[in-house]
Steps between C-alpha positions, in 0.01 A plus 500: 500500500326221309125445500400139439129450428355174633186336369360149528197283441354699212322187371447664160379836637737796482315786664560857380569599863778241521652627176487857624678398822773312312578787263827660601644173630862430416423129496189280545469156657188287448457230765306253285148395410529739210212375288617580146795620295340838426543600865874438470520704179319792663721493810821466297404817311515689833832372638736202489305201628574183693222244547454164665247238402208444733304181557232621255745595222494165321412592141757488217578875522637450854722202416821702499435681827707378794348414837766706679724792407796662668555867413773733620459876545844629594586316821138395565405148394129430448346154467156460340275196540124465464421286805717579801421155643705353214815704560801284419781711645602647833476867401734629768766236429470579127559871564144591399370823652144492357262214419200588283212254481132486412245216510316579825342822367579647844721810486775488758839652582701325768867497595638177647861425577623789285291401198209713381204290382252683276175368360334776297165323526269458204458768234251289303147383576399540863519182706275477804528829691870546438617839372612572146861606543845561353829589667828673446855459620729796533868415491751766597848349510465216749183637658173339396145585600166380374145621506165351402247715318134396493321581177134594463299209367 
């Protein structure tokens, strides 16, 4: 079984609670709006890391970060993009099982047409009354499940 830690919208704030949750992950995916390169260094020290650039990641340090990434875990293909409204593929037709996004700050897990859509929410500064959250995927062969975990603020 693989445990994939999901985090997004840190906006320069990497909470100790988020780090504690991500420890023990086999892999980490950051869904964009990172905030600074130090966050990436800290996450990469925990587990192999894939990141996508968010709409606020416009400084020089983020120049080499792609807007989308396709990652394969065994037979499970995962597509990461910051803003789901800008998705540029048909996930099902592309053989993608999981789409990870961020941007809205609203944590959500939803399966549609055989594709699991996961937004871990925002792990950074609180926005409005939305929760501070992270998520995880558990991949066991071809079986995938996801859960959101709200963090104390």
